[in-house]
C-alpha positions as CSV (number, residue, x, y, z in Angstrom):
1,M,-2.8,-46.2,35.2
2,R,-4.3,-48.4,32.5
3,A,-7.8,-47.0,33.4
4,Y,-6.8,-43.4,32.4
5,G,-5.6,-44.6,29.0
6,E,-8.9,-46.6,28.6
7,I,-10.9,-43.4,29.6
8,N,-9.0,-41.2,27.1
9,D,-9.4,-44.0,24.2
10,F,-13.1,-44.2,25.0
11,E,-13.6,-40.5,24.9
12,E,-11.7,-40.3,21.7
13,E,-14.1,-42.8,20.1
14,L,-17.0,-40.8,21.3
15,V,-15.6,-37.6,19.6
16,A,-14.8,-39.5,16.5
17,H,-18.6,-40.2,16.2
18,N,-19.4,-36.5,16.5
19,I,-20.4,-36.7,20.3
20,V,-19.2,-33.5,22.3
21,V,-17.5,-34.6,25.6
22,H,-16.9,-32.1,28.1
23,K,-16.4,-33.1,31.9
24,F,-17.0,-30.9,34.9
25,W,-15.5,-31.3,38.5
26,L,-17.4,-29.4,41.1
27,Q,-15.2,-28.5,44.0
28,I,-16.6,-27.5,47.4
29,S,-14.5,-26.9,50.5
30,K,-14.4,-29.2,53.4
31,E,-16.3,-26.7,55.4
32,E,-19.1,-26.4,52.9
33,Q,-19.3,-30.2,52.5
34,L,-19.8,-30.4,56.4
35,K,-22.4,-27.7,56.2
36,R,-24.4,-29.4,53.5
37,F,-24.1,-32.9,55.2
38,Q,-25.6,-31.4,58.4
39,E,-28.4,-29.6,56.5
40,R,-29.4,-32.9,54.8
41,E,-29.5,-34.6,58.1
42,A,-31.6,-31.8,59.7
43,T,-34.0,-31.8,56.8
44,G,-36.5,-34.7,56.9
45,F,-37.1,-34.9,53.1
46,K,-33.4,-34.8,52.3
47,R,-32.1,-37.3,54.9
48,F,-32.1,-40.1,52.2
49,K,-29.3,-38.1,50.5
50,I,-26.8,-38.6,53.3
51,T,-25.6,-42.0,54.5
52,A,-22.9,-43.5,56.8
53,E,-20.8,-44.1,53.6
54,D,-20.7,-40.3,52.9
55,W,-19.4,-39.6,56.5
56,R,-16.7,-42.4,56.0
57,N,-15.6,-41.0,52.7
58,R,-15.3,-37.6,54.3
59,D,-12.6,-39.0,56.5
60,K,-10.7,-39.7,53.2
61,W,-10.8,-36.1,52.0
62,E,-7.2,-35.6,51.4
63,A,-6.8,-38.9,49.4
64,Y,-9.7,-38.0,47.2
65,Q,-8.2,-34.6,46.5
66,D,-5.0,-36.3,45.4
67,A,-7.0,-38.8,43.3
68,V,-9.0,-36.0,41.7
69,C,-5.8,-34.1,40.9
70,D,-4.4,-37.3,39.1
71,M,-7.7,-38.0,37.3
72,I,-8.0,-34.5,35.8
73,D,-4.2,-34.3,34.9
74,R,-4.3,-37.6,33.1
75,T,-7.8,-37.4,31.3
76,S,-8.2,-33.8,30.4
77,T,-7.6,-33.7,26.7
78,A,-8.4,-31.1,24.0
79,Q,-11.2,-33.3,22.6
80,A,-12.5,-34.0,26.1
81,P,-11.5,-31.3,28.7
82,W,-12.3,-30.9,32.2
83,T,-13.6,-27.6,33.6
84,L,-13.1,-27.0,37.2
85,V,-16.2,-25.4,38.9
86,E,-16.0,-23.5,42.1
87,A,-19.2,-24.9,43.7
88,N,-19.5,-23.5,47.2
89,D,-22.0,-21.1,45.7
90,K,-24.6,-23.3,43.8
91,R,-25.8,-20.5,41.7
92,H,-22.3,-19.5,40.5
93,A,-21.7,-23.2,39.8
94,R,-24.8,-23.6,37.6
95,L,-24.2,-20.5,35.7
96,K,-20.5,-21.4,35.0
97,I,-21.6,-25.0,33.8
98,L,-24.2,-23.5,31.5
99,R,-21.9,-20.8,30.1
100,T,-19.2,-23.4,29.5
101,V,-21.7,-25.8,27.7
102,A,-23.1,-23.0,25.5
103,E,-19.5,-21.8,24.5
104,R,-18.3,-25.3,23.9
105,L,-21.2,-26.1,21.7
106,R,-20.8,-22.8,19.7
107,A,-17.3,-23.6,19.0
108,V,-18.2,-27.2,17.9
109,I,-20.9,-25.8,15.7
110,K,-18.6,-23.2,14.2
111,K,-16.1,-25.9,13.3
112,S,-18.6,-27.9,11.3
């Protein structure tokens, strides 16, 4: 719990120094993750991207989901918000992030 407070304090300091902080969580389904893992293993030049650790962590999917919900609930602030990105479709995810960044920067510039 202390870490969440420290994160919020740190981000508040960044914002106080005119740094724009915006966080993104890219969410994929368990099925999409499995598909991507299998594709990485089957593609020679992508094999380095998948390790035994990835597979071990996949077994903890539900615990990670709970932890993500806690993290977002406790560290999303008006100054440093989270944006949740539906990322099964990579193109959609990229466009959503670019639009969000552009909108956020426009809003910050408009305030100053």
